[in-house]
N, C-alpha and C positions, 0 to 999 in steps of 0.2 A: 439157416440161422441156428446158432447154438442153443441147446435146450436151456430152460430156466430152472434155477434151483427151487425146489419145493421141499422144505424141511418137514419130514413127517414127525420128527421128535427132536428135541434139543439135547443132544448127547452129553455135553458137558454138565448139564444141569440135572441129570438123572439122580434122584435121591438127595437133591440139595435141600429139599424141605425137611426130610428126615434128619439130615446132618445138622441143619440149623436147630431143629428141636433138641437133638442130643447136646448141641453146644449150649443152648439155653438151660437145659437141665444141669449140665456140668457147672455152668456159671452160678446157678441157684445153689447148688451143693457147696460150691466154693465160698460164696458169701455167707451162707448159713454156718459153715464151719468156722469162718472168722468171727461171726457173732457168738458162736458157742464157746470158743476159746476165750474171747474177751468179754467185756461188759457190753451187751447188745445196746442197751439204752444209752450208755455213754458214747459208744461209737455213733449211734444215730444222731445224738445231739451234736457231736463234733462235726459230722457231715452237714447237718442242717445249718450250722453256724459258719460254714466255709464261705468265703467271700465270692460272690457271683462275678465280680469284676475280674478277680484272679482266675476263676474258672474259665471265663471268656478268653483270657490271654492263653491259658493252657490249651484250650481247644484250637485257638489260632495257631499255636506252635505245632500242634498235630497236623493242621492243614498245611503249614509250611513244609512239614515232612512229606506229605503227599505230593505237594507241588514240585519239590526238588526231585523226588523219585520219578514223577511223570516227565520232567525235563530229561532225566537220564534215560528213561524208556524211549522217548522220542529220538534222542541222540543215537541210541543203538539201533533203532529201526532204520533210521536214515543211513547209518553206516552199512547196513546189510541190504540196502535198497528195497526195504519193505515199504511199499507205498500205500498208506491209509489216509483217508480223510481225517482231519484233526479231531472232529467230533466223534468219529467211530473209534479212533485210537484212544480217546479219553474214556469212552464208554467201556471198552475192553479193560483198560487199566483200572478203573474204579470197581468194576465187577470182580476183578482179581482179588480184591480185599475179602470178598465173600468166598471165592474159590480157594483162598489160601488157608481157610480154617479147617484144613485136613491134616492128618498126620504127616509131618515133614513138609507141609505145604505142597504136596504132590499135585493137588487139584489145580494149582496155578498153571500147569502145563496146558490146560484147556484154553488158555489165552492164545496159544498157537492155532488151535482149531478155529477159534473165533476170528482171528486175524485173517485166516484163509477164507472163511465164509464171507467176510466183509470186503473181499477183493484185494487183500494184501499179498496174494501170491502163495508160494509154497510155505508150508507150516514149519519145515525144519529150521530155517533161520530164526524163527520166533522162539522155538524151543531153546536155541543157543542164547537168545536174549534173556529168557527167563532164568536159565541156569546161571548166566553171568550176573544177573541182578542179585540172586540169592548169595552167590559167592561174595560179591561186593558188600552185601549187607553184613555177612559174617565178619569180613575184614574190618568194616567200619565199627562194628560193635567191639571187636577186639582192640581197635585203636582207642576207643573210649575207655575200655578197661585199663589200657596202658596209662591213661591220664591219672590213674590212682597213685602213681609213683609220686605225684606232687602233694598228695594228702596223706597217703599211708606209706610210711617209710619201709615197712616190712613187706610190701607187695611187689617190689621190683623183681626180686628173684623168682616170684611165682608167675607173674603176668608176662614178663618179657619173653621167656621161652615159648609160651603159647603163641604169641604174636609171630615170633620168628618161624615156628613150625608151620603156622598157617600161611605165611608168606612163601615159605619153601614149597608148600603144597601147590600154591598157585603157579609158581614157576614150573614145577614138574608137570602139571596138567597142561600148561600153555606151551611146553616144549614139544614141537611137532614130531621130530624123529622118534622120541621115546613113546609118545602116545600112539603113533601110527603102528608101533609094534605091539602095544598092549591092547588096543581096541579089538583086533580080530580075536584075541583070547577072551576078552570080555563078551564079545558077541556070541560065543559058544554057551554062555550062561543063560539063565532064564530071564535075565533082565530085559532082553530084546524080544519082540513079539513077531518079527518077520518070519517068513516061512523057511528060509534057508540060512545057513551060516554066512554065506556070501552076501545075502541081502542085509543081514544084521550088521555085518561089518561095514557095508556101504552106508547104511543108515547112520551108524555111530560116527564114522569118519566124516560124513557129510556135515553132521551137526558140529563135530569138533572143528571142521574147517571154518565154519562160521564163528565158532567160539574163539578161535585164535585171532580172528580179525578184531574181536572186541577186547581182548586182553593185551593187545599191543600197547606199548607205553603211552602213545598219543591218545589212546582211547581209555586205557585203564586208569590213568592218573586223574583225568577229569571225572570219570565215573566214580572213582573212590572218593574224590573230594566232595562230590554231590551226596554220596551215600553217608559219609561221615557228618556232613553238615545237617543232613536230614535227621539222622538218629540223635545227633547232639541237640537238635531242636526239641525233640521229645524228652531227652534227658534233662534239659533246662526246665521244661514244663514240670517234670517230676520234682526238680529242686524247688520250684515255686510252691508246689503243694506242701512239701515237707517243711519248708521254712515258715509256712503259715502256722504250723504247730510247734516247730522247733527251730527258732531263728538262728541258733548257734551252729547248726549243721552246715558245713561248707558246701557250696554249689557243686564242686567237683566230686565231693563224696556222694552226693545224691545222684549225680550222673553215673558214677561208678556203680551204685546200687541198682539203678535202672538197667544199665548194660548187663550186669551180672545176672539179674533176675530174668532178663530176656534170653540170655544164654541158657539158663536153667530151664526155662520154658521150652525152648527149642530142642534141647537135649532130651526132654521127657517124651517127645514124639506124641504128646497128647494134643488134640486139636486146640489151637489157640494157646498152648502152654498152660492151660488152666490148672489150678492147684499148685503146680510147681513154680510158676512165675510169682503168684501171690504169696505163697509160703516163703520163698527165698527173699522177696522184697521186705516182708515183715521182719524176718530174722536179721537181715542186714541193717535195717533201720533201728531195730532194738539194740544191736551191738554198738551203734553210734550214740546211744543214750536217749533215743526217742521212746517215750512211754508206750506201752503195749497198745493201748486203745488208740492213741494218736497214730502209731505206726499202721494199725489196721485201717483207720479212717483214711490215712494218706494213700494206702495201697488201693483201697476201693475207688477213691477218686481218680488216682493215676490210671488204673486199668480201665475205668469208665471213659476217661478222656483220651485214651490211646487205642487200646484194643477194641473195646465195644463201640467207640465212635467210628472206627474203621469198618467194623461189621455193619453198622447202621448205614454208612455210606455205600457199602457194597449192596445191601438190600435195596436201597433207593435206586441204585444204578441198574438193578436187574430188569425192571420193566422196560427201561430204555433199550437195553441190549436185546431183549426178546422182541420188541417192536421192530428193531433193525433186522433181526433174523427172519422175520415174517415177510420182509420185502424181497421179492425175487431179484436175482442178479444173474448176469451171464457168466459162464465159466470160461476163463481164458485157457487157451490150448496148453500153455506151459504149466498150468496147475494140475492137469490130469495126472492121476496116479500118485499125487504127493499128499502126504498128511492123511487126515480123516476123510474118507470118501463121502461126498454129498449124496443126497437123494435127489433125483431129477424127475421132473414132471414131463411125461410124454403121452399125448393122446389120452389125457385124463387119468392115467395110472401112475402111481408112485413106484418107481423102480430104482435099482442100484445102477449107477453109471458104470 
Protein backbone atom coordinates (compact mmCIF):
# COMPACT_ATOMS: atom_id res chain seq x y z
CA UNK A 1 0.00 0.00 0.00
CA UNK A 2 1.44 3.40 -0.90
CA UNK A 3 2.52 5.51 2.08
CA UNK A 4 0.30 8.26 3.39
CA UNK A 5 1.34 11.88 3.30
CA UNK A 6 2.08 13.36 6.70
CA UNK A 7 2.96 17.01 6.37
CA UNK A 8 5.46 18.05 9.00
CA UNK A 9 5.13 21.71 8.03
CA UNK A 10 3.18 23.69 5.48
CA UNK A 11 5.91 24.99 3.20
CA UNK A 12 3.91 27.61 1.25
CA UNK A 13 2.82 29.28 4.47
CA UNK A 14 6.20 29.75 6.10
CA UNK A 15 6.43 33.36 7.21
CA UNK A 16 2.90 34.16 6.06
CA UNK A 17 2.06 35.59 9.48
CA UNK A 18 5.06 37.89 9.38
CA UNK A 19 4.24 38.88 5.82
CA UNK A 20 0.66 39.70 6.77
CA UNK A 21 1.89 41.78 9.70
CA UNK A 22 4.20 43.73 7.38
CA UNK A 23 1.29 44.21 5.00
CA UNK A 24 -0.90 45.59 7.79
CA UNK A 25 1.88 47.94 8.88
CA UNK A 26 2.30 49.19 5.31
CA UNK A 27 -1.45 49.68 5.05
CA UNK A 28 -1.51 51.65 8.29
CA UNK A 29 1.35 53.83 7.07
CA UNK A 30 -0.46 54.38 3.76
CA UNK A 31 -3.73 55.45 5.33
CA UNK A 32 -1.89 57.61 7.88
CA UNK A 33 -0.03 59.33 5.04
CA UNK A 34 -3.31 60.07 3.26
CA UNK A 35 -4.75 61.52 6.46
CA UNK A 36 -1.62 63.60 7.02
CA UNK A 37 -1.64 65.12 3.53
CA UNK A 38 -5.37 65.85 3.60
CA UNK A 39 -7.77 66.91 6.31
CA UNK A 40 -8.09 63.83 8.50
CA UNK A 41 -11.40 64.81 10.07
CA UNK A 42 -12.90 65.76 6.70
CA UNK A 43 -11.79 62.46 5.17
CA UNK A 44 -13.23 60.58 8.13
CA UNK A 45 -16.57 62.38 7.81
CA UNK A 46 -16.72 61.70 4.05
CA UNK A 47 -16.10 57.99 4.62
CA UNK A 48 -18.66 57.87 7.44
CA UNK A 49 -21.30 59.44 5.20
CA UNK A 50 -20.71 57.01 2.34
CA UNK A 51 -23.81 55.06 1.33
CA UNK A 52 -23.86 51.54 2.78
CA UNK A 53 -26.03 50.31 -0.09
CA UNK A 54 -23.45 51.58 -2.59
CA UNK A 55 -20.70 49.92 -0.58
CA UNK A 56 -22.61 46.63 -0.74
CA UNK A 57 -22.81 46.92 -4.55
CA UNK A 58 -19.07 47.68 -4.76
CA UNK A 59 -18.27 44.61 -2.64
CA UNK A 60 -20.59 42.54 -4.83
CA UNK A 61 -18.69 43.71 -7.92
CA UNK A 62 -15.44 42.62 -6.27
CA UNK A 63 -17.04 39.24 -5.64
CA UNK A 64 -17.98 39.10 -9.34
CA UNK A 65 -14.30 39.69 -10.11
CA UNK A 66 -13.33 36.71 -7.95
CA UNK A 67 -16.03 34.47 -9.43
CA UNK A 68 -15.01 35.22 -13.04
CA UNK A 69 -11.37 34.56 -12.26
CA UNK A 70 -12.30 31.30 -10.55
CA UNK A 71 -14.19 30.26 -13.71
CA UNK A 72 -11.00 31.01 -15.66
CA UNK A 73 -8.90 29.04 -13.15
CA UNK A 74 -11.20 26.01 -13.49
CA UNK A 75 -11.21 26.26 -17.28
CA UNK A 76 -7.42 26.18 -17.45
CA UNK A 77 -7.08 23.34 -14.93
CA UNK A 78 -9.44 21.23 -17.03
CA UNK A 79 -7.49 22.08 -20.18
CA UNK A 80 -4.31 20.67 -18.61
CA UNK A 81 -6.16 17.70 -17.12
CA UNK A 82 -5.49 18.80 -13.53
CA UNK A 83 -8.20 16.95 -11.64
CA UNK A 84 -9.21 18.54 -8.36
CA UNK A 85 -12.41 18.37 -6.39
CA UNK A 86 -14.38 21.56 -6.86
CA UNK A 87 -14.22 22.44 -3.16
CA UNK A 88 -10.44 21.92 -2.98
CA UNK A 89 -9.90 23.92 -6.14
CA UNK A 90 -11.92 26.79 -4.66
CA UNK A 91 -9.95 26.61 -1.40
CA UNK A 92 -6.65 26.90 -3.31
CA UNK A 93 -7.97 29.74 -5.44
CA UNK A 94 -9.22 31.81 -2.50
CA UNK A 95 -6.06 31.25 -0.46
CA UNK A 96 -4.17 32.56 -3.48
CA UNK A 97 -5.45 36.04 -2.61
CA UNK A 98 -3.35 35.93 0.54
CA UNK A 99 -0.37 34.29 -1.15
CA UNK A 100 -0.47 37.01 -3.82
CA UNK A 101 0.45 39.80 -1.38
CA UNK A 102 4.14 39.17 -2.07
CA UNK A 103 6.45 41.24 -4.30
CA UNK A 104 5.47 40.50 -7.89
CA UNK A 105 2.80 38.06 -6.56
CA UNK A 106 5.48 35.37 -6.58
CA UNK A 107 3.84 33.64 -3.61
CA UNK A 108 0.96 32.58 -5.86
CA UNK A 109 3.19 29.87 -7.31
CA UNK A 110 2.51 27.99 -4.06
CA UNK A 111 -0.90 27.22 -5.54
CA UNK A 112 0.89 24.61 -7.66
CA UNK A 113 2.24 22.94 -4.53
CA UNK A 114 -1.22 22.97 -2.96
CA UNK A 115 -2.82 21.49 -6.08
CA UNK A 116 -0.30 18.65 -5.99
CA UNK A 117 -0.89 18.00 -2.28
CA UNK A 118 -4.64 17.91 -2.86
CA UNK A 119 -4.32 15.16 -5.46
CA UNK A 120 -4.21 17.27 -8.61
CA UNK A 121 -1.14 15.50 -9.98
CA UNK A 122 2.07 17.18 -11.11
CA UNK A 123 2.74 20.75 -10.00
CA UNK A 124 4.29 22.00 -13.24
CA UNK A 125 1.03 22.40 -15.21
CA UNK A 126 -0.42 24.47 -12.38
CA UNK A 127 2.62 26.75 -12.49
CA UNK A 128 1.72 27.36 -16.15
CA UNK A 129 -1.85 28.18 -15.11
CA UNK A 130 -0.66 30.75 -12.55
CA UNK A 131 1.71 32.37 -15.06
CA UNK A 132 -1.04 32.52 -17.70
CA UNK A 133 -3.47 34.06 -15.21
CA UNK A 134 -1.06 36.84 -14.36
CA UNK A 135 -0.34 37.46 -18.04
CA UNK A 136 -4.05 37.73 -18.84
CA UNK A 137 -4.59 40.06 -15.89
CA UNK A 138 -1.93 42.39 -17.27
CA UNK A 139 -3.48 42.31 -20.74
CA UNK A 140 -6.96 42.90 -19.32
CA UNK A 141 -5.83 45.94 -17.35
CA UNK A 142 -4.06 47.29 -20.45
CA UNK A 143 -7.30 46.89 -22.43
CA UNK A 144 -9.10 48.87 -19.75
CA UNK A 145 -6.44 51.55 -20.09
CA UNK A 146 -7.15 51.54 -23.81
CA UNK A 147 -10.74 52.50 -23.00
CA UNK A 148 -9.38 55.91 -22.02
CA UNK A 149 -9.33 56.91 -25.69
CA UNK A 150 -13.09 57.41 -25.41
CA UNK A 151 -12.77 59.98 -22.63
CA UNK A 152 -9.24 61.34 -22.95
CA UNK A 153 -8.47 62.46 -26.48
CA UNK A 154 -4.77 62.84 -25.79
CA UNK A 155 -4.25 59.34 -24.37
CA UNK A 156 -4.52 57.40 -27.63
CA UNK A 157 -0.91 57.86 -28.69
CA UNK A 158 0.28 56.95 -25.18
CA UNK A 159 -1.81 53.88 -24.33
CA UNK A 160 -2.15 52.17 -27.73
CA UNK A 161 1.61 51.42 -28.16
CA UNK A 162 1.72 49.89 -24.66
CA UNK A 163 -1.12 47.52 -25.50
CA UNK A 164 0.49 46.59 -28.83
CA UNK A 165 3.86 45.88 -27.20
CA UNK A 166 2.18 43.72 -24.54
CA UNK A 167 0.27 41.79 -27.20
CA UNK A 168 3.51 41.29 -29.14
CA UNK A 169 5.19 39.95 -26.00
CA UNK A 170 2.41 37.39 -25.59
CA UNK A 171 2.85 36.21 -29.18
CA UNK A 172 6.63 35.97 -28.74
CA UNK A 173 6.35 33.94 -25.52
CA UNK A 174 3.68 31.65 -26.98
CA UNK A 175 5.67 31.00 -30.17
CA UNK A 176 7.14 27.54 -29.56
CA UNK A 177 10.23 27.44 -31.81
CA UNK A 178 11.55 30.76 -30.50
CA UNK A 179 11.01 29.92 -26.85
CA UNK A 180 12.49 26.44 -27.14
CA UNK A 181 15.73 28.09 -28.23
CA UNK A 182 15.68 30.70 -25.47
CA UNK A 183 14.70 28.48 -22.53
CA UNK A 184 17.96 26.50 -22.40
CA UNK A 185 19.80 29.84 -22.20
CA UNK A 186 17.46 31.01 -19.46
CA UNK A 187 18.01 27.74 -17.63
CA UNK A 188 21.69 28.60 -17.18
CA UNK A 189 20.72 31.63 -15.12
CA UNK A 190 19.94 31.61 -11.42
CA UNK A 191 16.21 31.71 -12.04
CA UNK A 192 15.95 27.91 -11.99
CA UNK A 193 16.81 25.84 -8.91
CA UNK A 194 17.30 22.38 -10.40
CA UNK A 195 20.67 20.70 -9.99
CA UNK A 196 21.87 20.70 -13.58
CA UNK A 197 21.39 22.84 -16.66
CA UNK A 198 19.69 19.93 -18.40
CA UNK A 199 17.17 19.60 -15.56
CA UNK A 200 16.58 23.34 -15.55
CA UNK A 201 15.90 23.38 -19.26
CA UNK A 202 13.61 20.35 -18.97
CA UNK A 203 11.69 22.03 -16.15
CA UNK A 204 11.19 25.29 -18.04
CA UNK A 205 10.34 23.58 -21.32
CA UNK A 206 7.82 21.36 -19.54
CA UNK A 207 6.11 24.37 -17.97
CA UNK A 208 6.23 26.22 -21.29
CA UNK A 209 4.63 23.24 -23.04
CA UNK A 210 1.65 23.52 -20.71
CA UNK A 211 1.64 27.30 -21.12
CA UNK A 212 1.39 27.07 -24.92
CA UNK A 213 -1.78 24.99 -24.56
CA UNK A 214 -3.33 27.79 -22.54
CA UNK A 215 -2.44 30.60 -24.94
CA UNK A 216 -3.86 28.94 -28.02
CA UNK A 217 -6.56 31.22 -29.49
CA UNK A 218 -9.41 28.93 -28.43
CA UNK A 219 -8.22 29.19 -24.81
CA UNK A 220 -6.62 32.63 -24.82
CA UNK A 221 -9.62 34.57 -26.08
CA UNK A 222 -12.16 33.21 -23.54
CA UNK A 223 -9.58 33.66 -20.79
CA UNK A 224 -8.90 37.23 -21.84
CA UNK A 225 -12.64 37.95 -22.03
CA UNK A 226 -13.14 36.63 -18.49
CA UNK A 227 -10.12 38.62 -17.25
CA UNK A 228 -11.29 41.86 -18.83
CA UNK A 229 -14.83 41.43 -17.49
CA UNK A 230 -13.45 40.65 -14.02
CA UNK A 231 -11.26 43.75 -13.78
CA UNK A 232 -13.92 45.90 -15.43
CA UNK A 233 -16.26 44.89 -12.60
CA UNK A 234 -13.87 46.32 -10.03
CA UNK A 235 -13.30 49.36 -12.24
CA UNK A 236 -17.05 50.00 -12.26
CA UNK A 237 -17.03 49.61 -8.49
CA UNK A 238 -14.38 52.33 -8.34
CA UNK A 239 -16.59 54.51 -10.56
CA UNK A 240 -19.55 54.09 -8.20
CA UNK A 241 -17.44 55.26 -5.28
CA UNK A 242 -16.05 58.26 -7.15
CA UNK A 243 -19.44 59.32 -8.50
CA UNK A 244 -20.80 59.39 -4.94
CA UNK A 245 -18.48 62.33 -4.27
CA UNK A 246 -18.06 63.71 -7.82
CA UNK A 247 -21.07 62.83 -10.04
CA UNK A 248 -19.59 64.65 -13.03
CA UNK A 249 -16.65 62.22 -13.43
CA UNK A 250 -17.37 59.81 -16.34
CA UNK A 251 -17.49 56.09 -15.55
CA UNK A 252 -14.79 55.27 -18.12
CA UNK A 253 -12.53 57.89 -16.58
CA UNK A 254 -12.79 56.19 -13.20
CA UNK A 255 -12.20 52.78 -14.81
CA UNK A 256 -9.06 54.22 -16.40
CA UNK A 257 -7.95 55.62 -13.04
CA UNK A 258 -8.43 52.25 -11.36
CA UNK A 259 -6.56 50.40 -14.10
CA UNK A 260 -3.70 52.91 -14.12
CA UNK A 261 -3.32 52.81 -10.34
CA UNK A 262 -3.30 48.99 -10.49
CA UNK A 263 -0.46 49.11 -13.02
CA UNK A 264 1.43 51.56 -10.81
CA UNK A 265 0.97 49.30 -7.80
CA UNK A 266 2.15 46.23 -9.68
CA UNK A 267 5.15 48.06 -11.12
CA UNK A 268 6.24 49.16 -7.64
CA UNK A 269 6.84 45.50 -6.63
CA UNK A 270 5.66 46.46 -3.13
CA UNK A 271 3.35 43.84 -1.56
CA UNK A 272 -0.18 44.72 -2.56
CA UNK A 273 1.09 47.75 -4.47
CA UNK A 274 0.62 49.74 -1.27
CA UNK A 275 1.47 53.44 -1.37
CA UNK A 276 1.98 53.38 -5.14
CA UNK A 277 -1.60 52.34 -5.99
CA UNK A 278 -3.17 54.72 -3.46
CA UNK A 279 -0.96 57.65 -4.36
CA UNK A 280 -1.50 57.29 -8.10
CA UNK A 281 -5.28 56.93 -7.71
CA UNK A 282 -5.47 60.11 -5.61
CA UNK A 283 -3.40 62.04 -8.16
CA UNK A 284 -5.48 60.82 -11.10
CA UNK A 285 -8.76 61.70 -9.39
CA UNK A 286 -7.43 65.14 -8.49
CA UNK A 287 -6.48 65.77 -12.14
CA UNK A 288 -10.10 65.11 -13.07
CA UNK A 289 -11.36 67.78 -10.72
CA UNK A 290 -12.17 65.71 -7.63
CA UNK A 291 -11.44 67.59 -4.41
CA UNK A 292 -8.38 66.30 -2.54
CA UNK A 293 -10.23 65.05 0.53
CA UNK A 294 -12.93 63.42 -1.63
CA UNK A 295 -10.23 61.78 -3.76
CA UNK A 296 -8.56 60.40 -0.63
CA UNK A 297 -11.85 59.16 0.81
CA UNK A 298 -12.66 57.50 -2.53
CA UNK A 299 -9.24 55.87 -2.65
CA UNK A 300 -9.54 54.46 0.87
CA UNK A 301 -12.99 53.00 0.16
CA UNK A 302 -11.95 51.57 -3.22
CA UNK A 303 -8.84 49.90 -1.82
CA UNK A 304 -10.79 48.55 1.16
CA UNK A 305 -13.46 47.08 -1.12
CA UNK A 306 -10.99 45.55 -3.58
CA UNK A 307 -7.51 44.81 -2.23
CA UNK A 308 -8.25 44.50 1.50
CA UNK A 309 -11.47 42.61 0.82
CA UNK A 310 -9.43 40.07 -1.18
CA UNK A 311 -6.88 39.78 1.65
CA UNK A 312 -9.71 39.15 4.12
CA UNK A 313 -11.12 36.42 1.86
CA UNK A 314 -7.67 34.81 1.68
CA UNK A 315 -7.28 34.92 5.47
CA UNK A 316 -10.70 33.32 5.94
CA UNK A 317 -9.83 30.59 3.42
CA UNK A 318 -6.53 29.75 5.14
CA UNK A 319 -7.99 27.55 7.93
CA UNK A 320 -9.95 25.66 5.27
CA UNK A 321 -6.78 24.90 3.32
CA UNK A 322 -4.84 23.94 6.45
CA UNK A 323 -7.58 21.53 7.49
CA UNK A 324 -7.42 19.91 4.05
CA UNK A 325 -3.63 19.63 4.26
CA UNK A 326 -3.91 17.76 7.55
CA UNK A 327 -5.95 15.03 5.89
CA UNK A 328 -3.67 12.18 4.72
CA UNK A 329 -3.88 11.15 1.09
CA UNK A 330 -2.25 8.53 -1.08
CA UNK A 331 0.50 9.53 -3.50
CA UNK A 332 -0.07 8.54 -7.10
CA UNK A 333 2.86 6.93 -8.87
CA UNK A 334 2.87 9.53 -11.66
CA UNK A 335 3.34 12.30 -9.10
CA UNK A 336 6.62 11.00 -7.69
CA UNK A 337 9.52 13.34 -8.23
CA UNK A 338 7.42 16.21 -9.54
CA UNK A 339 6.97 19.57 -7.87
CA UNK A 340 7.62 20.04 -4.16
CA UNK A 341 8.45 16.76 -2.46
CA UNK A 342 6.05 15.70 0.27
CA UNK A 343 6.92 14.35 3.68
CA UNK A 344 5.66 10.80 4.11
CA UNK A 345 4.87 8.86 7.23
CA UNK A 346 6.45 5.41 7.54
CA UNK A 347 6.54 3.39 10.75
CA UNK A 348 5.92 6.44 12.90
CA UNK A 349 8.78 8.53 11.49
CA UNK A 350 8.55 11.56 9.25
CA UNK A 351 10.96 11.11 6.35
CA UNK A 352 11.54 12.53 2.89
CA UNK A 353 10.10 10.43 0.06
